[in-house]
PDB file with one MODEL, atoms N, CA, C and O in Angstrom:
MODEL        1
ATOM      1  N   MET A   1     133.557 109.774  92.406  1.00  0.00           N
ATOM      2  CA  MET A   1     132.585 110.122  93.412  1.00  0.00           C
ATOM      3  C   MET A   1     131.369 109.218  93.265  1.00  0.00           C
ATOM      4  O   MET A   1     130.880 109.005  92.156  1.00  0.00           O
ATOM      5  N   THR A   2     130.885 108.690  94.370  1.00  0.00           N
ATOM      6  CA  THR A   2     129.737 107.797  94.321  1.00  0.00           C
ATOM      7  C   THR A   2     128.486 108.513  94.811  1.00  0.00           C
ATOM      8  O   THR A   2     128.552 109.459  95.596  1.00  0.00           O
ATOM      9  N   THR A   3     127.351 108.037  94.328  1.00  0.00           N
ATOM     10  CA  THR A   3     126.069 108.586  94.744  1.00  0.00           C
ATOM     11  C   THR A   3     125.683 107.961  96.074  1.00  0.00           C
ATOM     12  O   THR A   3     125.762 106.740  96.208  1.00  0.00           O
ATOM     13  N   PRO A   4     125.267 108.745  97.065  1.00  0.00           N
ATOM     14  CA  PRO A   4     124.884 108.170  98.352  1.00  0.00           C
ATOM     15  C   PRO A   4     123.642 107.299  98.218  1.00  0.00           C
ATOM     16  O   PRO A   4     122.753 107.582  97.415  1.00  0.00           O
ATOM     17  N   THR A   5     123.593 106.238  99.013  1.00  0.00           N
ATOM     18  CA  THR A   5     122.442 105.352  99.008  1.00  0.00           C
ATOM     19  C   THR A   5     121.274 106.049  99.676  1.00  0.00           C
ATOM     20  O   THR A   5     121.436 106.598 100.766  1.00  0.00           O
ATOM     21  N   PRO A   6     120.082 106.045  99.047  1.00  0.00           N
ATOM     22  CA  PRO A   6     118.926 106.685  99.662  1.00  0.00           C
ATOM     23  C   PRO A   6     118.528 105.983 100.953  1.00  0.00           C
ATOM     24  O   PRO A   6     118.685 104.768 101.073  1.00  0.00           O
ATOM     25  N   THR A   7     118.020 106.733 101.909  1.00  0.00           N
ATOM     26  CA  THR A   7     117.574 106.161 103.171  1.00  0.00           C
ATOM     27  C   THR A   7     116.099 105.812 103.059  1.00  0.00           C
ATOM     28  O   THR A   7     115.276 106.705 102.855  1.00  0.00           O
ATOM     29  N   PRO A   8     115.733 104.520 103.188  1.00  0.00           N
ATOM     30  CA  PRO A   8     114.336 104.133 103.061  1.00  0.00           C
ATOM     31  C   PRO A   8     113.515 104.568 104.272  1.00  0.00           C
ATOM     32  O   PRO A   8     114.027 104.615 105.390  1.00  0.00           O
ATOM     33  N   THR A   9     112.247 104.883 104.046  1.00  0.00           N
ATOM     34  CA  THR A   9     111.349 105.238 105.135  1.00  0.00           C
ATOM     35  C   THR A   9     110.712 103.999 105.741  1.00  0.00           C
ATOM     36  O   THR A   9     110.180 104.061 106.849  1.00  0.00           O
ATOM     37  N   VAL A  10     110.756 102.879 105.039  1.00  0.00           N
ATOM     38  CA  VAL A  10     110.267 101.599 105.553  1.00  0.00           C
ATOM     39  C   VAL A  10     111.424 100.609 105.516  1.00  0.00           C
ATOM     40  O   VAL A  10     112.363 100.772 104.737  1.00  0.00           O
ATOM     41  N   ALA A  11     111.353  99.589 106.355  1.00  0.00           N
ATOM     42  CA  ALA A  11     112.410  98.589 106.395  1.00  0.00           C
ATOM     43  C   ALA A  11     112.394  97.754 105.116  1.00  0.00           C
ATOM     44  O   ALA A  11     111.353  97.228 104.722  1.00  0.00           O
ATOM     45  N   LEU A  12     113.544  97.638 104.480  1.00  0.00           N
ATOM     46  CA  LEU A  12     113.667  96.831 103.271  1.00  0.00           C
ATOM     47  C   LEU A  12     114.465  95.576 103.605  1.00  0.00           C
ATOM     48  O   LEU A  12     115.401  95.621 104.403  1.00  0.00           O
ATOM     49  N   SER A  13     114.093  94.468 102.994  1.00  0.00           N
ATOM     50  CA  SER A  13     114.772  93.205 103.270  1.00  0.00           C
ATOM     51  C   SER A  13     115.838  92.906 102.218  1.00  0.00           C
ATOM     52  O   SER A  13     115.975  91.768 101.770  1.00  0.00           O
ATOM     53  N   CYS A  14     116.588  93.931 101.827  1.00  0.00           N
ATOM     54  CA  CYS A  14     117.650  93.756 100.846  1.00  0.00           C
ATOM     55  C   CYS A  14     118.888  94.503 101.322  1.00  0.00           C
ATOM     56  O   CYS A  14     118.783  95.410 102.147  1.00  0.00           O
ATOM     57  N   PRO A  15     120.056  94.134 100.811  1.00  0.00           N
ATOM     58  CA  PRO A  15     121.275  94.845 101.181  1.00  0.00           C
ATOM     59  C   PRO A  15     121.212  96.309 100.728  1.00  0.00           C
ATOM     60  O   PRO A  15     120.563  96.613  99.727  1.00  0.00           O
ATOM     61  N   PRO A  16     121.871  97.207 101.443  1.00  0.00           N
ATOM     62  CA  PRO A  16     121.852  98.625 101.081  1.00  0.00           C
ATOM     63  C   PRO A  16     122.319  98.914  99.655  1.00  0.00           C
ATOM     64  O   PRO A  16     121.864  99.881  99.044  1.00  0.00           O
ATOM     65  N   LYS A  17     123.225  98.087  99.116  1.00  0.00           N
ATOM     66  CA  LYS A  17     123.709  98.337  97.756  1.00  0.00           C
ATOM     67  C   LYS A  17     122.653  98.047  96.692  1.00  0.00           C
ATOM     68  O   LYS A  17     122.834  98.426  95.535  1.00  0.00           O
ATOM     69  N   GLU A  18     121.544  97.378  97.059  1.00  0.00           N
ATOM     70  CA  GLU A  18     120.476  97.078  96.112  1.00  0.00           C
ATOM     71  C   GLU A  18     119.311  98.059  96.221  1.00  0.00           C
ATOM     72  O   GLU A  18     118.293  97.885  95.552  1.00  0.00           O
ATOM     73  N   VAL A  19     119.452  99.085  97.054  1.00  0.00           N
ATOM     74  CA  VAL A  19     118.402 100.083  97.226  1.00  0.00           C
ATOM     75  C   VAL A  19     118.573 101.180  96.182  1.00  0.00           C
ATOM     76  O   VAL A  19     119.686 101.633  95.917  1.00  0.00           O
ATOM     77  N   GLY A  20     117.465 101.596  95.599  1.00  0.00           N
ATOM     78  CA  GLY A  20     117.467 102.686  94.629  1.00  0.00           C
ATOM     79  C   GLY A  20     116.139 103.410  94.707  1.00  0.00           C
ATOM     80  O   GLY A  20     115.279 103.057  95.513  1.00  0.00           O
ATOM     81  N   ARG A  21     115.972 104.411  93.881  1.00  0.00           N
ATOM     82  CA  ARG A  21     114.740 105.199  93.874  1.00  0.00           C
ATOM     83  C   ARG A  21     113.701 104.573  92.946  1.00  0.00           C
ATOM     84  O   ARG A  21     114.033 104.088  91.865  1.00  0.00           O
ATOM     85  N   CYS A  22     112.433 104.591  93.384  1.00  0.00           N
ATOM     86  CA  CYS A  22     111.317 104.127  92.565  1.00  0.00           C
ATOM     87  C   CYS A  22     111.236 105.012  91.325  1.00  0.00           C
ATOM     88  O   CYS A  22     111.403 106.228  91.419  1.00  0.00           O
ATOM     89  N   ALA A  23     110.983 104.418  90.180  1.00  0.00           N
ATOM     90  CA  ALA A  23     110.916 105.170  88.932  1.00  0.00           C
ATOM     91  C   ALA A  23     109.722 106.113  88.877  1.00  0.00           C
ATOM     92  O   ALA A  23     109.719 107.046  88.074  1.00  0.00           O
ATOM     93  N   THR A  24     108.720 105.897  89.702  1.00  0.00           N
ATOM     94  CA  THR A  24     107.519 106.733  89.681  1.00  0.00           C
ATOM     95  C   THR A  24     107.511 107.770  90.796  1.00  0.00           C
ATOM     96  O   THR A  24     107.388 108.964  90.522  1.00  0.00           O
ATOM     97  N   CYS A  25     107.640 107.336  92.053  1.00  0.00           N
ATOM     98  CA  CYS A  25     107.475 108.261  93.180  1.00  0.00           C
ATOM     99  C   CYS A  25     108.793 108.658  93.848  1.00  0.00           C
ATOM    100  O   CYS A  25     108.793 109.495  94.751  1.00  0.00           O
ATOM    101  N   GLN A  26     109.894 108.081  93.428  1.00  0.00           N
ATOM    102  CA  GLN A  26     111.231 108.397  93.937  1.00  0.00           C
ATOM    103  C   GLN A  26     111.488 107.959  95.380  1.00  0.00           C
ATOM    104  O   GLN A  26     112.476 108.389  95.976  1.00  0.00           O
ATOM    105  N   GLN A  27     110.630 107.118  95.955  1.00  0.00           N
ATOM    106  CA  GLN A  27     110.875 106.588  97.294  1.00  0.00           C
ATOM    107  C   GLN A  27     111.883 105.449  97.197  1.00  0.00           C
ATOM    108  O   GLN A  27     111.905 104.740  96.190  1.00  0.00           O
ATOM    109  N   PRO A  28     112.718 105.253  98.216  1.00  0.00           N
ATOM    110  CA  PRO A  28     113.671 104.153  98.190  1.00  0.00           C
ATOM    111  C   PRO A  28     112.956 102.803  98.127  1.00  0.00           C
ATOM    112  O   PRO A  28     111.950 102.589  98.805  1.00  0.00           O
ATOM    113  N   CYS A  29     113.487 101.897  97.305  1.00  0.00           N
ATOM    114  CA  CYS A  29     112.916 100.558  97.183  1.00  0.00           C
ATOM    115  C   CYS A  29     114.020  99.587  96.764  1.00  0.00           C
ATOM    116  O   CYS A  29     115.132 100.008  96.445  1.00  0.00           O
ATOM    117  N   HIS A  30     113.714  98.292  96.767  1.00  0.00           N
ATOM    118  CA  HIS A  30     114.646  97.252  96.319  1.00  0.00           C
ATOM    119  C   HIS A  30     114.662  97.285  94.801  1.00  0.00           C
ATOM    120  O   HIS A  30     113.838  96.646  94.146  1.00  0.00           O
ATOM    121  N   ARG A  31     115.602  98.033  94.249  1.00  0.00           N
ATOM    122  CA  ARG A  31     115.619  98.269  92.807  1.00  0.00           C
ATOM    123  C   ARG A  31     116.624  97.397  92.060  1.00  0.00           C
ATOM    124  O   ARG A  31     116.371  97.024  90.914  1.00  0.00           O
ATOM    125  N   TYR A  32     117.740  97.068  92.670  1.00  0.00           N
ATOM    126  CA  TYR A  32     118.814  96.361  91.969  1.00  0.00           C
ATOM    127  C   TYR A  32     119.020  94.961  92.543  1.00  0.00           C
ATOM    128  O   TYR A  32     118.563  94.652  93.643  1.00  0.00           O
ATOM    129  N   GLY A  33     119.713  94.128  91.780  1.00  0.00           N
ATOM    130  CA  GLY A  33     120.048  92.788  92.247  1.00  0.00           C
ATOM    131  C   GLY A  33     118.896  91.813  92.063  1.00  0.00           C
ATOM    132  O   GLY A  33     117.900  92.113  91.406  1.00  0.00           O
ATOM    133  N   HIS A  34     119.058  90.632  92.663  1.00  0.00           N
ATOM    134  CA  HIS A  34     118.067  89.564  92.547  1.00  0.00           C
ATOM    135  C   HIS A  34     116.760  89.993  93.213  1.00  0.00           C
ATOM    136  O   HIS A  34     116.757  90.343  94.393  1.00  0.00           O
ATOM    137  N   GLY A  35     115.665  89.969  92.483  1.00  0.00           N
ATOM    138  CA  GLY A  35     114.364  90.342  93.019  1.00  0.00           C
ATOM    139  C   GLY A  35     114.077  91.830  92.968  1.00  0.00           C
ATOM    140  O   GLY A  35     113.041  92.278  93.460  1.00  0.00           O
ATOM    141  N   GLY A  36     114.978  92.600  92.381  1.00  0.00           N
ATOM    142  CA  GLY A  36     114.786  94.047  92.305  1.00  0.00           C
ATOM    143  C   GLY A  36     113.704  94.427  91.312  1.00  0.00           C
ATOM    144  O   GLY A  36     113.383  93.658  90.407  1.00  0.00           O
ATOM    145  N   ASN A  37     113.147  95.610  91.484  1.00  0.00           N
ATOM    146  CA  ASN A  37     112.088  96.096  90.621  1.00  0.00           C
ATOM    147  C   ASN A  37     112.220  97.612  90.535  1.00  0.00           C
ATOM    148  O   ASN A  37     112.523  98.246  91.545  1.00  0.00           O
ATOM    149  N   PRO A  38     112.007  98.216  89.370  1.00  0.00           N
ATOM    150  CA  PRO A  38     112.136  99.669  89.272  1.00  0.00           C
ATOM    151  C   PRO A  38     111.010 100.424  89.978  1.00  0.00           C
ATOM    152  O   PRO A  38     111.084 101.646  90.112  1.00  0.00           O
ATOM    153  N   LEU A  39     109.973  99.723  90.429  1.00  0.00           N
ATOM    154  CA  LEU A  39     108.863 100.360  91.132  1.00  0.00           C
ATOM    155  C   LEU A  39     108.803  99.871  92.575  1.00  0.00           C
ATOM    156  O   LEU A  39     109.124  98.719  92.866  1.00  0.00           O
ATOM    157  N   CYS A  40     108.385 100.765  93.480  1.00  0.00           N
ATOM    158  CA  CYS A  40     108.188 100.367  94.870  1.00  0.00           C
ATOM    159  C   CYS A  40     106.910  99.527  94.952  1.00  0.00           C
ATOM    160  O   CYS A  40     106.163  99.419  93.979  1.00  0.00           O
ATOM    161  N   LYS A  41     106.674  98.943  96.109  1.00  0.00           N
ATOM    162  CA  LYS A  41     105.525  98.059  96.284  1.00  0.00           C
ATOM    163  C   LYS A  41     104.207  98.801  96.025  1.00  0.00           C
ATOM    164  O   LYS A  41     103.303  98.240  95.405  1.00  0.00           O
ATOM    165  N   THR A  42     104.083 100.040  96.482  1.00  0.00           N
ATOM    166  CA  THR A  42     102.853 100.815  96.294  1.00  0.00           C
ATOM    167  C   THR A  42     102.603 101.107  94.823  1.00  0.00           C
ATOM    168  O   THR A  42     101.498 100.890  94.327  1.00  0.00           O
ATOM    169  N   CYS A  43     103.623 101.599  94.118  1.00  0.00           N
ATOM    170  CA  CYS A  43     103.460 101.917  92.696  1.00  0.00           C
ATOM    171  C   CYS A  43     103.225 100.657  91.873  1.00  0.00           C
ATOM    172  O   CYS A  43     102.436 100.676  90.928  1.00  0.00           O
ATOM    173  N   ARG A  44     103.898  99.566  92.218  1.00  0.00           N
ATOM    174  CA  ARG A  44     103.714  98.300  91.500  1.00  0.00           C
ATOM    175  C   ARG A  44     102.270  97.812  91.663  1.00  0.00           C
ATOM    176  O   ARG A  44     101.677  97.316  90.705  1.00  0.00           O
ATOM    177  N   THR A  45     101.699  97.948  92.869  1.00  0.00           N
ATOM    178  CA  THR A  45     100.313  97.549  93.114  1.00  0.00           C
ATOM    179  C   THR A  45      99.359  98.384  92.269  1.00  0.00           C
ATOM    180  O   THR A  45      98.402  97.858  91.701  1.00  0.00           O
ATOM    181  N   ASN A  46      99.621  99.694  92.187  1.00  0.00           N
ATOM    182  CA  ASN A  46      98.776 100.579  91.377  1.00  0.00           C
ATOM    183  C   ASN A  46      98.824 100.205  89.899  1.00  0.00           C
ATOM    184  O   ASN A  46      97.793 100.210  89.227  1.00  0.00           O
ATOM    185  N   VAL A  47     100.009  99.882  89.387  1.00  0.00           N
ATOM    186  CA  VAL A  47     100.157  99.507  87.982  1.00  0.00           C
ATOM    187  C   VAL A  47      99.441  98.185  87.714  1.00  0.00           C
ATOM    188  O   VAL A  47      98.752  98.045  86.703  1.00  0.00           O
ATOM    189  N   GLU A  48      99.602  97.214  88.616  1.00  0.00           N
ATOM    190  CA  GLU A  48      98.946  95.919  88.421  1.00  0.00           C
ATOM    191  C   GLU A  48      97.432  96.048  88.497  1.00  0.00           C
ATOM    192  O   GLU A  48      96.721  95.341  87.782  1.00  0.00           O
ATOM    193  N   ALA A  49      96.922  96.937  89.351  1.00  0.00           N
ATOM    194  CA  ALA A  49      95.479  97.152  89.438  1.00  0.00           C
ATOM    195  C   ALA A  49      94.961  97.774  88.145  1.00  0.00           C
ATOM    196  O   ALA A  49      93.858  97.455  87.699  1.00  0.00           O
ATOM    197  N   GLY A  50      95.748  98.657  87.543  1.00  0.00           N
ATOM    198  CA  GLY A  50      95.359  99.272  86.284  1.00  0.00           C
ATOM    199  C   GLY A  50      95.359  98.296  85.124  1.00  0.00           C
ATOM    200  O   GLY A  50      94.631  98.481  84.149  1.00  0.00           O
ATOM    201  N   ARG A  51      96.168  97.266  85.225  1.00  0.00           N
ATOM    202  CA  ARG A  51      96.234  96.253  84.168  1.00  0.00           C
ATOM    203  C   ARG A  51      95.117  95.218  84.268  1.00  0.00           C
ATOM    204  O   ARG A  51      94.835  94.514  83.298  1.00  0.00           O
ATOM    205  N   ALA A  52      94.485  95.121  85.426  1.00  0.00           N
ATOM    206  CA  ALA A  52      93.459  94.116  85.630  1.00  0.00           C
ATOM    207  C   ALA A  52      92.306  94.335  84.631  1.00  0.00           C
ATOM    208  O   ALA A  52      91.847  95.457  84.419  1.00  0.00           O
ATOM    209  N   LYS A  53      91.875  93.263  84.048  1.00  0.00           N
ATOM    210  CA  LYS A  53      90.793  93.352  83.078  1.00  0.00           C
ATOM    211  C   LYS A  53      89.467  93.548  83.809  1.00  0.00           C
ATOM    212  O   LYS A  53      89.169  92.831  84.764  1.00  0.00           O
ATOM    213  N   PRO A  54      88.685  94.505  83.365  1.00  0.00           N
ATOM    214  CA  PRO A  54      87.368  94.684  84.002  1.00  0.00           C
ATOM    215  C   PRO A  54      86.476  93.480  83.699  1.00  0.00           C
ATOM    216  O   PRO A  54      86.530  92.895  82.617  1.00  0.00           O
ATOM    217  N   THR A  55      85.668  93.137  84.673  1.00  0.00           N
ATOM    218  CA  THR A  55      84.763  91.994  84.478  1.00  0.00           C
ATOM    219  C   THR A  55      83.498  92.487  83.799  1.00  0.00           C
ATOM    220  O   THR A  55      82.985  93.557  84.125  1.00  0.00           O
ATOM    221  N   ALA A  56      83.001  91.707  82.860  1.00  0.00           N
ATOM    222  CA  ALA A  56      81.774  92.048  82.142  1.00  0.00           C
ATOM    223  C   ALA A  56      80.574  91.789  83.064  1.00  0.00           C
ATOM    224  O   ALA A  56      80.513  90.763  83.742  1.00  0.00           O
ATOM    225  N   THR A  57      79.651  92.704  83.080  1.00  0.00           N
ATOM    226  CA  THR A  57      78.457  92.516  83.916  1.00  0.00           C
ATOM    227  C   THR A  57      77.237  92.252  83.097  1.00  0.00           C
ATOM    228  O   THR A  57      76.151  92.072  83.648  1.00  0.00           O
TER     229      THR A  57
ENDMDL
END
């Protein structure tokens, strides 16, 4: 038995077999294959913003 592919709420530019759930918010995203990421674009942006070094004033 196979797991059904999640239906994305936004258009993804990857084949359906490369779609998976975001590790943080569980929204469908390009998770597998070339260029895949375990985080959706929104969660990835939040993580990268948190990693940004604060500027000294």
